[in-house]
Backbone as CSV, one residue per row, in Angstrom:
resi,resn,N_x,N_y,N_z,CA_x,CA_y,CA_z,C_x,C_y,C_z
1,UNK,90.824,120.719,103.353,91.381,121.696,102.455,90.281,122.185,101.520
2,UNK,90.242,123.492,101.308,89.247,124.082,100.422,89.750,124.084,98.996
3,UNK,88.861,123.799,98.086,89.226,123.849,96.667,89.262,125.309,96.228
4,UNK,90.215,125.623,95.380,90.323,126.989,94.856,90.418,126.939,93.347
5,UNK,90.251,128.092,92.726,90.396,128.188,91.284,91.823,128.551,90.889
6,UNK,92.705,128.722,91.890,94.091,129.088,91.602,94.792,127.923,90.920
7,UNK,95.591,128.208,89.885,96.305,127.126,89.216,97.356,126.509,90.131
8,UNK,97.586,125.236,89.957,98.609,124.543,90.724,99.953,124.929,90.129
9,UNK,100.845,125.445,90.961,102.140,125.870,90.455,103.212,124.895,90.915
10,UNK,103.421,123.862,90.113,104.420,122.851,90.426,105.809,123.479,90.431
11,UNK,106.060,124.388,89.506,107.378,125.015,89.418,107.732,125.768,90.701
12,UNK,106.733,126.330,91.356,106.992,127.078,92.583,107.530,126.172,93.685
13,UNK,106.926,124.997,93.870,107.377,124.105,94.942,108.660,123.369,94.570
14,UNK,108.986,123.334,93.284,110.223,122.677,92.854,111.343,123.673,92.550
15,UNK,111.098,124.946,92.841,112.103,125.978,92.589,113.398,125.638,93.325
16,UNK,114.489,125.564,92.584,115.795,125.306,93.176,116.196,123.845,93.225
17,UNK,115.336,122.940,92.776,115.692,121.523,92.805,116.871,121.274,91.873
18,UNK,117.871,120.535,92.348,119.013,120.250,91.472,118.680,119.131,90.482
19,UNK,119.031,119.360,89.228,118.839,118.358,88.183,120.178,117.760,87.818
20,UNK,120.241,116.506,87.387,119.115,115.595,87.213,118.547,115.180,88.568
21,UNK,117.252,114.825,88.549,116.567,114.398,89.761,115.682,113.193,89.452
22,UNK,115.735,112.210,90.324,114.874,111.039,90.198,113.481,111.390,90.708
23,UNK,112.488,110.619,90.292,111.105,110.856,90.710,111.008,110.961,92.229
24,UNK,111.643,110.057,92.952,111.551,110.067,94.410,112.158,111.354,94.990
25,UNK,113.220,111.848,94.379,113.825,113.102,94.837,112.880,114.281,94.596
26,UNK,112.195,114.259,93.477,111.251,115.326,93.141,110.111,115.347,94.146
27,UNK,109.561,114.183,94.463,108.458,114.096,95.420,108.910,114.544,96.807
28,UNK,110.086,114.104,97.223,110.617,114.490,98.536,110.833,115.995,98.607
29,UNK,111.423,116.567,97.568,111.695,118.008,97.526,110.395,118.805,97.600
30,UNK,109.396,118.372,96.844,108.101,119.069,96.855,107.468,119.001,98.240
31,UNK,107.527,117.838,98.868,106.974,117.687,100.212,107.669,118.579,101.227
32,UNK,108.976,118.720,101.096,109.752,119.584,101.999,109.431,121.054,101.778
33,UNK,108.859,121.375,100.613,108.497,122.757,100.293,106.995,122.991,100.396
34,UNK,106.342,122.192,101.236,104.913,122.366,101.548,104.004,122.328,100.332
35,UNK,104.275,121.389,99.421,103.401,121.227,98.261,102.018,120.779,98.708
36,UNK,101.013,121.229,98.007,99.642,120.815,98.307,99.478,119.333,97.978
37,UNK,98.439,118.730,98.505,98.169,117.320,98.206,97.920,117.126,96.710
38,UNK,97.310,118.119,96.073,97.059,118.044,94.630,98.372,117.951,93.849
39,UNK,99.340,118.776,94.220,100.649,118.741,93.564,101.329,117.405,93.842
40,UNK,101.254,116.938,95.079,101.891,115.666,95.432,101.292,114.522,94.620
41,UNK,99.986,114.525,94.434,99.343,113.476,93.640,99.814,113.523,92.192
42,UNK,99.945,114.722,91.652,100.420,114.872,90.276,101.842,114.319,90.142
43,UNK,102.690,114.649,91.095,104.076,114.198,91.042,104.183,112.688,91.246
44,UNK,103.335,112.133,92.092,103.348,110.673,92.304,102.954,109.930,91.029
45,UNK,102.196,110.583,90.151,101.749,109.954,88.907,102.809,110.009,87.805
46,UNK,103.905,110.733,88.038,104.975,110.810,87.034,105.577,109.429,86.787
47,UNK,106.031,109.173,85.568,106.759,107.925,85.302,108.048,107.877,86.124
48,UNK,108.425,106.680,86.530,109.671,106.500,87.278,110.832,106.635,86.303
49,UNK,111.581,107.710,86.476,112.753,107.978,85.638,113.506,109.144,86.244
50,UNK,114.649,109.455,85.672,115.384,110.652,86.051,114.944,111.791,85.146
51,UNK,114.821,112.969,85.720,114.394,114.161,84.982,115.553,115.140,84.937
52,UNK,115.780,115.709,83.749,116.908,116.608,83.544,116.548,118.082,83.618
53,UNK,115.245,118.390,83.665,114.845,119.796,83.687,113.392,119.917,84.151
54,UNK,113.019,121.138,84.507,111.629,121.423,84.866,110.739,121.232,83.651
55,UNK,111.250,121.554,82.481,110.488,121.374,81.249,110.125,119.895,81.049
56,UNK,111.060,119.010,81.341,110.784,117.575,81.200,109.695,117.126,82.169
57,UNK,109.727,117.653,83.391,108.673,117.335,84.362,107.333,117.852,83.856
58,UNK,107.301,119.094,83.412,106.051,119.685,82.899,105.507,118.898,81.700
59,UNK,106.377,118.477,80.809,105.939,117.688,79.659,105.274,116.396,80.110
60,UNK,105.868,115.724,81.088,105.299,114.482,81.593,104.004,114.731,82.347
61,UNK,103.903,115.839,83.067,102.647,116.168,83.750,101.544,116.410,82.734
62,UNK,101.873,117.037,81.623,100.894,117.264,80.565,100.388,115.966,79.979
63,UNK,101.272,114.984,79.838,100.862,113.679,79.330,99.927,112.991,80.307
64,UNK,100.164,113.153,81.596,99.304,112.549,82.617,97.906,113.131,82.528
65,UNK,97.810,114.458,82.376,96.515,115.116,82.331,95.704,114.701,81.112
66,UNK,96.365,114.231,80.057,95.670,113.812,78.844,95.186,112.371,78.915
67,UNK,95.597,111.633,79.948,95.200,110.234,80.087,93.710,110.127,80.366
68,UNK,93.032,109.150,79.788,91.611,108.940,80.101,91.453,108.638,81.589
69,UNK,90.428,109.225,82.186,90.170,108.984,83.601,90.934,109.903,84.530
70,UNK,91.704,110.841,83.988,92.478,111.725,84.850,91.676,112.930,85.319
71,UNK,90.472,113.115,84.761,89.670,114.264,85.169,89.132,114.056,86.582
72,UNK,88.941,115.139,87.285,88.416,115.108,88.642,86.901,115.112,88.565
73,UNK,86.294,113.983,88.859,84.846,113.861,88.754,84.103,114.716,89.775
74,UNK,84.791,115.123,90.825,84.158,115.913,91.878,84.282,117.408,91.624
75,UNK,85.030,117.780,90.620,85.227,119.188,90.302,83.956,119.784,89.719
76,UNK,83.737,121.062,90.008,82.574,121.737,89.435,82.740,121.942,87.939
77,UNK,83.975,121.780,87.451,84.267,121.932,86.024,84.135,120.618,85.259
78,UNK,83.864,119.518,85.966,83.786,118.218,85.308,82.594,118.161,84.365
79,UNK,82.794,117.502,83.239,81.712,117.352,82.266,80.791,116.230,82.720
80,UNK,79.513,116.451,82.582,78.565,115.407,82.974,78.493,114.356,81.878
81,UNK,78.298,113.125,82.310,78.199,112.012,81.389,76.749,111.735,81.128
82,UNK,76.354,111.701,79.858,74.941,111.475,79.503,74.712,110.013,79.197
């Protein structure tokens, strides 16, 4: 798979998912909608819980991205460590 600069659109692959939804249901639904491996990895990192809205999923994804070590070291945008 080629890397692109296009933003990952989690909402697009989860469009129409019925809420509330458990983490496993979210991952299954995304996979059935041809989510990229990047999206699948993000969803697998979600806390195990039931989600009541897309906003709740997005909030949790934002928390994941803020975790130390969540940056992609292979990305051309990665900061070099001195």
